[in-house]
LUMKOL-31475 format. One record per residue (C-alpha): residue number from 1; residue in three letters; x, y, z. Coordinates in Angstrom, 2 decimals. Layout:
% residues N
SITE    nr   rest        xx        yy        zz
SITE   NUM    Ala         X         Y         Z
...
This chain:
% residues 165
SITE    nr   rest        xx        yy        zz
SITE     1    Unk     -0.06     -0.10      0.14
SITE     2    Unk      1.62      2.95     -1.16
SITE     3    Unk      1.43      6.17      0.73
SITE     4    Unk      3.09      9.86      1.46
SITE     5    Unk      4.08     10.63      4.74
SITE     6    Unk      6.61     13.76      5.93
SITE     7    Unk      9.82     12.62      7.59
SITE     8    Unk     11.45     14.65     10.79
SITE     9    Unk     12.77     17.22      8.25
SITE    10    Unk      9.64     17.98      6.75
SITE    11    Unk     10.27     16.53      3.63
SITE    12    Unk      7.68     14.05      1.92
SITE    13    Unk      8.55     10.28      1.44
SITE    14    Unk      6.92      8.06     -1.12
SITE    15    Unk      6.65      4.01     -0.37
SITE    16    Unk      6.61      3.26     -3.99
SITE    17    Unk     10.02      5.51     -4.49
SITE    18    Unk     11.66      4.03     -1.38
SITE    19    Unk     10.87      0.55     -2.88
SITE    20    Unk     12.45      1.54     -6.25
SITE    21    Unk     15.89      1.41     -4.30
SITE    22    Unk     15.32     -1.71     -2.74
SITE    23    Unk     13.20     -3.47      0.08
SITE    24    Unk     11.98     -1.72      3.02
SITE    25    Unk     11.81     -3.00      6.33
SITE    26    Unk      8.53     -0.58      7.69
SITE    27    Unk      8.14     -0.14     11.27
SITE    28    Unk      5.15      1.24     13.24
SITE    29    Unk      5.50      2.21     16.84
SITE    30    Unk      3.94      4.63     19.38
SITE    31    Unk      6.17      7.69     19.70
SITE    32    Unk      8.97      8.81     21.36
SITE    33    Unk      7.45      9.13     25.04
SITE    34    Unk      7.57      5.39     24.90
SITE    35    Unk     10.65      4.15     26.48
SITE    36    Unk     10.10      0.63     24.83
SITE    37    Unk      9.68      1.78     21.43
SITE    38    Unk     13.23      4.20     22.44
SITE    39    Unk     14.99      0.73     23.16
SITE    40    Unk     13.41     -0.83     20.12
SITE    41    Unk     14.58      1.99     17.74
SITE    42    Unk     18.00      2.13     18.98
SITE    43    Unk     18.20     -1.83     18.67
SITE    44    Unk     16.94     -1.29     14.99
SITE    45    Unk     19.67      1.82     14.50
SITE    46    Unk     22.49     -0.90     15.40
SITE    47    Unk     21.33     -3.25     12.44
SITE    48    Unk     20.77     -0.61     10.29
SITE    49    Unk     24.58     -1.63      8.70
SITE    50    Unk     23.55     -4.88      7.80
SITE    51    Unk     19.74     -4.23      6.51
SITE    52    Unk     21.66     -1.49      4.14
SITE    53    Unk     24.17     -4.38      3.41
SITE    54    Unk     21.72     -6.49      2.08
SITE    55    Unk     20.28     -3.39     -0.28
SITE    56    Unk     17.25     -2.44      1.98
SITE    57    Unk     16.22      0.54      4.60
SITE    58    Unk     14.54      1.04      7.34
SITE    59    Unk     11.34      3.56      7.76
SITE    60    Unk      9.85      4.30     11.28
SITE    61    Unk      6.25      5.21     11.31
SITE    62    Unk      4.43      6.78     14.08
SITE    63    Unk      1.47      9.28     14.81
SITE    64    Unk      3.86     11.87     16.80
SITE    65    Unk      4.32     15.43     14.67
SITE    66    Unk      7.77     16.00     12.90
SITE    67    Unk      9.27     17.96     15.81
SITE    68    Unk      8.93     15.12     17.85
SITE    69    Unk     10.49     12.90     15.58
SITE    70    Unk     13.15     14.74     14.72
SITE    71    Unk     13.92     15.28     18.57
SITE    72    Unk     13.77     11.49     18.76
SITE    73    Unk     16.21     11.03     15.54
SITE    74    Unk     18.88     13.43     17.05
SITE    75    Unk     18.68     12.15     20.74
SITE    76    Unk     19.07      8.46     19.68
SITE    77    Unk     21.14      9.05     17.01
SITE    78    Unk     18.95      7.34     14.19
SITE    79    Unk     20.06      7.04     10.85
SITE    80    Unk     16.82      5.86      9.25
SITE    81    Unk     13.46      8.01      8.42
SITE    82    Unk     11.15      8.40     11.12
SITE    83    Unk      7.90      9.62      9.30
SITE    84    Unk      5.00     11.21     10.99
SITE    85    Unk      1.16      9.97     10.76
SITE    86    Unk     -0.50     12.29     13.18
SITE    87    Unk     -4.05     11.39     12.07
SITE    88    Unk     -3.45      7.54     11.45
SITE    89    Unk     -4.51      7.58      7.92
SITE    90    Unk     -1.79      5.38      6.77
SITE    91    Unk     -1.86      3.60      9.61
SITE    92    Unk     -5.34      2.82      9.33
SITE    93    Unk     -4.56      1.36      5.50
SITE    94    Unk     -2.41     -1.35      7.14
SITE    95    Unk     -5.01     -1.93      9.57
SITE    96    Unk     -3.08     -0.87     12.85
SITE    97    Unk     -4.99      1.87     14.32
SITE    98    Unk     -6.76      2.06     17.37
SITE    99    Unk     -8.74      4.45     19.59
SITE   100    Unk     -6.94      4.94     23.03
SITE   101    Unk     -9.18      3.72     25.51
SITE   102    Unk    -10.73      6.04     27.96
SITE   103    Unk     -8.79      4.47     30.85
SITE   104    Unk     -5.61      4.38     29.31
SITE   105    Unk     -5.93      8.15     28.49
SITE   106    Unk     -6.77      8.93     32.26
SITE   107    Unk     -3.70      7.46     32.66
SITE   108    Unk     -1.65      8.96     30.37
SITE   109    Unk     -3.24     12.40     30.91
SITE   110    Unk     -2.29     11.98     34.57
SITE   111    Unk      1.71     11.37     33.98
SITE   112    Unk      1.41     14.57     31.88
SITE   113    Unk      1.03     13.03     28.43
SITE   114    Unk     -1.57     14.68     26.35
SITE   115    Unk     -1.64     12.23     23.33
SITE   116    Unk     -3.49     14.52     20.96
SITE   117    Unk     -1.43     17.50     21.29
SITE   118    Unk      1.63     15.38     21.15
SITE   119    Unk      0.53     14.09     17.59
SITE   120    Unk     -0.63     17.44     16.36
SITE   121    Unk     -4.15     16.26     15.95
SITE   122    Unk     -7.56     16.05     17.87
SITE   123    Unk     -7.62     12.07     18.02
SITE   124    Unk     -6.16      9.70     20.66
SITE   125    Unk     -4.83      6.94     18.38
SITE   126    Unk     -2.18      5.04     18.41
SITE   127    Unk     -0.64      1.89     16.28
SITE   128    Unk     -0.38     -1.49     17.13
SITE   129    Unk      3.25     -2.18     16.87
SITE   130    Unk      4.00     -4.04     13.58
SITE   131    Unk      7.03     -4.73     11.37
SITE   132    Unk      6.34     -5.36      7.59
SITE   133    Unk      9.25     -6.67      5.17
SITE   134    Unk      8.36     -5.30      2.02
SITE   135    Unk      9.88     -6.02     -1.33
SITE   136    Unk     10.66     -4.15     -4.56
SITE   137    Unk      7.31     -5.21     -6.11
SITE   138    Unk      6.00     -3.94     -3.09
SITE   139    Unk      4.65     -7.19     -1.87
SITE   140    Unk      4.66     -7.62      2.17
SITE   141    Unk      6.80    -10.74      2.42
SITE   142    Unk      6.77    -10.66      6.22
SITE   143    Unk      4.45     -9.46      8.76
SITE   144    Unk      4.53     -9.55     12.68
SITE   145    Unk      2.27     -7.66     14.66
SITE   146    Unk      1.40     -7.93     18.24
SITE   147    Unk     -1.17     -5.75     20.19
SITE   148    Unk      1.59     -6.24     23.87
SITE   149    Unk      3.65     -3.08     23.01
SITE   150    Unk      6.12     -4.68     25.39
SITE   151    Unk      7.06     -7.44     22.44
SITE   152    Unk      8.38     -6.86     19.28
SITE   153    Unk     10.38     -8.43     16.79
SITE   154    Unk     13.93     -8.32     17.52
SITE   155    Unk     16.61     -7.50     15.53
SITE   156    Unk     17.76    -11.05     14.44
SITE   157    Unk     14.23    -12.15     13.24
SITE   158    Unk     14.35     -8.87     11.16
SITE   159    Unk     17.42     -9.80      9.72
SITE   160    Unk     16.46    -13.67      9.19
SITE   161    Unk     13.35    -12.48      7.53
SITE   162    Unk     15.07     -9.86      5.18
SITE   163    Unk     17.55    -12.46      4.05
SITE   164    Unk     14.57    -14.43      2.80
SITE   165    Unk     13.59    -11.27      0.51
């Protein structure tokens, strides 16, 4: 499913244009406010040279606004594209979007996180954490989707799946 989203520097990124360069490891994550995903993205940064050696690239998508993506990229030293999907339109195309339940929303607000403001939208939405391996023909060859945000695809699993492409 093709899409066009804005990266941390405010530039448009089109999936099909990126696929013309080689396979894409597409990661959907909750946002820079989540320590679990910051650890995940740092672990993925460590395998980025191996991903690139296979002719592929890593692209991460979250609902956070580009300013927060840029801060995350700089803070964590991420060298891959971090894209913003604040209204969840692309996330919904991949059937990963959900409304944050009221109880969770109250907990988040209780620790001072206004998710709608953080994402620059009026919606309290998040993606189900997921990783897709997409080949140059735009075919999803592997998918890892887990609603438990504390579990994610390991870097080793990503490299194994990528080698199958």
